[in-house]
N, C-alpha and C positions, 0 to 999 in steps of 0.2 A: 503493499499500499504506499509506502514512503517513497518509492522509486516512481510510482504513478503521480503522486503529489509534486515531486521534483520536476518531473516531465510537464505536468500541467502548468505549474508555476513559470517554467522556462518558457512553455508556449505562449503564456499570457504576457509575460514580459517582452518576449519578442514582438508581439503584435503591438504592445503599448509603444515600444521603441520606434517601430515602423511608422505608427501613426503620428509620432512627433516630428517626423522627417517632412513637414510641408506637404503631406498628402502625396509623396512621391510614389508610394506603392498602393496606398489605400485611400479612399475616399474618407473624409471626416465623418459623414453621416452614417457609415457602416458600423453597426454594433459589434462588440467583440464576441465572436462565437465561442460556444462552449466546446471544449475538446471532445470529439467523438468517442463514445463509449461502446458503440456497437461491434459485434462480431464481424471480422472481414470474411465474407463468404464469396462475393463475386470475383470472378476471373480477372477483371481490371484492377481490383483493389489488391489481389495477391501480386500482380506485376508491379503495382506501386510499392508494395511492401518490399518487394526484392529489389528495387532501385533504391529505396530508402536505407536498406540494410548495406548495399554496397557503398552509397555515400557516407553512411555513419561509420562502417569499417574503415574507410579512408580517413575520415576525421579522427577516429580513434588511434589509428597507427600514427597520424600526425601528432597527436597529444603524446603518445609513448615517446616518440623521437625527440620532441621538444622538451618533455619532462626529463629524459635521459641527459639531454645537452644542458639545460638551465635549471632544473629542479622545479620547484613550486613558486618561482619569482613572481608570478602573477598573483598568486594567493598570499604570498608572504614577502611583500616588497621590502627592499633594502632600507628605503626612507633615508637616504643620504641627503637629498636635496629637497625632498617634499615630505610633509608629514601626513599626507593623505593616507587613509586605510585602503585596503584592496578594493573595496566597493567603488570607492570614489576614482581611483586610478582606472579600474576597469571601465567604469561609465565614461570616463575621458577618451579611453581607447576605442570604445564603441562609438563615440561621436566622431572621433577622427576617421574611423574606417567607414562610416556611413557617408561622411563627406567625400571620401576617395571613390566610393561606390557611385555616388550621385555625380561626381565629376567624370569618371572613366566609364561608368556603366559595367555591365556584367557580360563577360565574353563567353562563358560556358560554366557548366555545374560545378566544375573543380576550379573556378576562377580563384586565384589565391586570396583576393580581397574578400570574396563571399565566403571562403572557407574560414578565413581568420575572423570574420564577423561572426560566424556560427561558433567558432571556438569561444571567442570572447563572451558571447551570450551565455554559453553553458558554464563558462567559468564564472560569469557574474552570478548565475543562479547558485552555484556552489558557494560562493563568497557570502551571498545574501543568507543562505540557509545556515552558514557557519555563524553569521552575525546574529542569527535568530529572527531574521525578518519574517520567516515563515517556518 
């Protein structure tokens, strides 16, 4: 149940962040949808799940490599020049990455800026959970 809540909160957080981007991806009048809870039965949904698994596996492998190289620096910043906590630092990085995507666009599903934005949103969810935000 905890993993589902984390996934749901990440989903809502990503929708909220996308809404804050001057309606680049979503119109302001669109209500935030609830995360679907139905069972996947149709063939098209099975294909979607397969594609999502491929992308999530790619992102997970990227996380493993970065964590191997840098440790948990995103969740435990050194704070040499800034006294911001990990949530504030990650929010700043999300802002920057959304600006890059707005400027350059998205080239493909594994576009480095899109992948990094996804990673940052996941890390932000973990940081918020650790901070006790949910």
